[in-house]
C-alpha positions in Angstrom: 32.7 -78.4 77.8 29.7 -77.7 75.7 27.5 -79.0 78.7 29.3 -76.7 81.3 28.8 -73.9 79.0 25.0 -74.5 78.6 24.7 -74.9 82.4 26.4 -71.5 82.9 24.4 -69.8 80.2 21.2 -71.1 81.8 22.4 -69.9 85.4 23.1 -66.5 83.8 19.5 -66.4 82.2 17.9 -67.3 85.6 19.8 -64.5 87.1 18.6 -62.0 84.7 15.0 -63.1 84.6 14.8 -63.4 88.5 14.5 -59.5 89.0 12.2 -59.2 86.1 9.9 -61.8 87.4 9.7 -60.0 90.8 8.7 -57.0 89.1 5.7 -58.7 87.2 4.7 -60.4 90.6 1.0 -60.6 91.0 -1.2 -59.8 94.2 -2.0 -62.9 95.9 -5.4 -61.3 96.8 -7.2 -60.7 93.6 -10.2 -58.9 95.0 -10.7 -55.1 94.4 -9.2 -54.1 97.7 -6.5 -56.5 97.3 -5.4 -55.4 94.0 -5.7 -51.8 95.1 -3.5 -52.6 98.0 -1.0 -54.3 95.9 -0.7 -51.4 93.3 -0.4 -49.1 96.1 2.3 -51.1 97.7 4.2 -51.2 94.5 4.0 -47.6 94.3 5.3 -47.1 97.9 8.4 -49.4 97.0 9.2 -47.1 94.0 8.8 -44.1 95.9 11.1 -45.3 98.7 13.7 -46.4 96.0 13.4 -42.8 94.7 11.9 -43.7 91.5 9.3 -41.1 91.5 8.1 -41.4 88.0 7.2 -45.1 88.5 5.7 -44.2 91.8 3.5 -41.8 90.3 2.4 -44.0 87.4 1.5 -46.8 90.1 -0.4 -44.4 92.3 -2.2 -42.9 89.4 -3.4 -46.3 88.6 -4.9 -46.8 92.1 -6.3 -43.3 92.0 -8.2 -43.9 88.6 -8.9 -47.7 88.6 -9.7 -48.3 92.4 -11.3 -44.8 93.0 -13.7 -46.6 95.7 -11.0 -48.3 97.6 -9.2 -46.9 100.8 -6.1 -46.6 98.9 -7.2 -44.0 96.1 -7.0 -41.1 98.7 -3.6 -42.4 100.0 -2.3 -42.5 96.4 -3.3 -39.0 95.8 -1.3 -38.0 98.8 1.7 -40.0 97.5 1.4 -38.5 94.1 1.7 -35.0 95.7 4.6 -36.3 98.0 6.4 -37.4 94.9 6.2 -34.0 93.2 7.4 -32.6 96.5 10.4 -35.0 96.7 11.4 -33.8 93.1 11.3 -30.1 94.2 8.3 -29.7 91.9 6.6 -27.6 94.3 3.9 -25.7 92.1 2.7 -29.3 91.2 2.9 -30.6 94.8 0.8 -27.4 96.0 -2.0 -28.1 93.6 -2.0 -31.9 94.4 -2.1 -31.2 98.4 -4.9 -28.7 97.8 -6.9 -30.8 95.4 -6.9 -33.6 98.1 -8.0 -31.1 100.9 -10.8 -29.9 98.6 -11.9 -33.4 97.5 -11.6 -35.1 100.8 -12.2 -32.5 103.5 -13.0 -35.0 106.2 -10.1 -37.3 105.7 -7.6 -37.7 108.6 -4.6 -36.7 106.6 -6.1 -33.3 105.8 -3.7 -31.7 108.4 -0.8 -33.3 106.9 -1.7 -32.2 103.5 -2.4 -28.5 104.8 1.0 -28.6 106.5 2.7 -29.7 103.1 1.2 -26.8 101.2 2.9 -24.6 103.6 6.2 -26.4 103.3 5.9 -26.4 99.5 5.7 -22.7 99.5 8.3 -22.4 102.0 10.9 -24.3 100.1 10.6 -21.7 97.3 11.7 -18.8 99.3 14.9 -17.5 97.9 18.0 -17.9 99.5 20.8 -15.2 100.3 17.8 -12.7 100.1 19.8 -9.6 100.8 22.9 -10.7 98.9 21.2 -10.3 95.6 18.3 -8.0 95.8 15.6 -9.6 93.7 12.3 -8.5 92.1 10.5 -7.4 95.4 6.9 -8.7 94.7 8.2 -12.2 93.2 10.3 -12.7 96.3 8.2 -11.6 99.0 5.2 -13.7 97.2 6.4 -17.2 98.3 6.9 -16.0 101.7 3.7 -14.4 102.0 1.9 -17.6 100.5 3.9 -19.8 102.7 2.8 -17.7 105.8 -0.8 -17.7 104.8 -0.7 -21.4 104.3 0.9 -22.3 107.7 -1.6 -20.0 109.4 -4.6 -21.7 107.9 -3.2 -25.1 109.0 -2.5 -23.9 112.4 -6.0 -22.1 112.8 -7.8 -25.2 111.6 -5.6 -27.7 113.4 -4.2 -26.2 116.4 -3.6 -29.6 118.2 -1.9 -31.4 115.3 1.6 -32.9 115.8 3.3 -30.6 113.3 1.9 -27.2 114.8 5.1 -26.5 116.6 7.2 -27.0 113.4 4.8 -24.7 111.4 4.9 -21.9 114.1 8.7 -21.9 113.8 8.2 -21.5 110.1 5.8 -18.8 110.5 8.2 -17.0 112.7 11.0 -17.3 110.0 8.5 -16.0 107.4 7.8 -13.1 109.4 11.5 -12.5 110.2 12.0 -12.3 106.5 9.0 -9.9 106.0 10.3 -7.7 108.7 13.8 -7.8 107.4 12.6 -6.8 104.0 10.9 -3.6 105.5 14.2 -2.7 107.4 16.2 -3.3 104.3 14.1 -0.8 102.4 14.0 1.7 105.2 17.8 1.7 105.4 18.0 2.1 101.6 16.1 5.2 101.7 17.8 6.5 104.8 21.1 6.0 103.0 19.7 8.2 100.3 18.5 10.8 102.9 14.9 10.3 102.3 13.5 10.0 105.9 10.0 10.4 104.7 10.0 7.3 102.6 11.8 5.5 105.3 9.1 6.4 107.9 6.4 4.3 106.2 8.5 1.2 106.2 9.5 1.6 109.7 5.9 2.3 110.9 4.9 -1.0 109.4 7.7 -2.8 111.3 6.6 -1.2 114.6 2.8 -1.8 114.0 3.0 -5.3 112.5 6.0 -7.0 113.7 6.0 -6.8 117.6 6.1 -10.7 117.7 9.6 -10.6 116.0 11.3 -8.9 118.9 14.7 -8.0 117.6 13.4 -6.6 114.5 10.7 -4.7 116.2 13.3 -3.1 118.6 15.6 -2.2 115.5 12.7 -0.7 113.9 11.4 1.4 116.8 15.0 2.9 117.3 15.2 3.8 113.9 11.7 5.3 113.6 12.4 7.5 116.8 15.3 9.0 114.6 13.4 9.5 111.7 10.5 11.2 113.6 13.0 13.3 115.1 14.3 14.4 112.0 11.1 15.2 110.4 10.6 17.3 113.6 7.8 15.1 114.8 8.9 15.1 118.4 5.8 13.9 120.0 5.6 10.7 117.8 9.3 10.0 118.5 8.5 10.5 122.2 5.5 8.0 122.1 7.7 5.5 120.1 10.5 5.7 122.8 7.8 5.2 125.6 6.5 2.2 124.0 9.9 0.8 123.5 11.0 1.5 126.9 7.7 -0.2 128.3 8.0 -3.4 126.3 11.7 -3.8 126.0 12.9 -2.1 129.2 16.4 -4.0 129.4 17.3 -3.7 125.7 20.0 -1.5 124.3 17.7 0.3 122.3 15.4 1.1 125.3 18.6 2.4 126.8 19.4 4.6 123.7 15.9 5.9 124.0 16.3 7.0 127.6 19.3 9.0 126.7 17.2 10.8 124.0 14.3 11.5 126.3 15.8 11.6 129.9 12.6 12.6 131.6 11.1 9.2 130.5 
């Protein structure tokens, strides 16, 4: 009986030790590059398992102890990725930007620049108009994302992620246009057309690429100009609207206001 108990305890010990032994596995290639690769792969394994703290520890070892290996740069990127996956976007932005600055010719620079934009984009507020927030703070991350994406697109127009970045740029610009329209309507609701005019002029001047917002802004601006007795300005906006969006409902309304157009 005691013999069977001893065998059972021994088997249990082996079962417990087995995973620990795997964690202490040593690289078969103990050269500088081999050890760097081993550490990097350990970090990747932790990263894929969602163990980001352990991943960062391993990648930091590679970055600091094996700075002259090819894995040091990759480790820097994976540290940034680890922050990103934890929604620590301030840290991920700093890490991606540091990578770009330190390694401007590395083939992963396009990826790092794209991820800077993504990190800002992820910080944009949700339900923007349901709970009007402090304006500058909320618009700040949207503007930062827009600048980051545009810098990436301008530098790497042929990169595989450019189409995705352009879609995010459009969404950022939609948000900015929506905000201008939101404020304009706020002023109009309080019978302050002069204050609304400036916001609507921004939409008409700067957001033609966001077609539906541009039409909306142009149509409202016509009414504002007419209310302020600036008939010629209203007419010019109507002409512009009809020329650029001739089949839209807003253009049809402009024709009704100015039958001679």
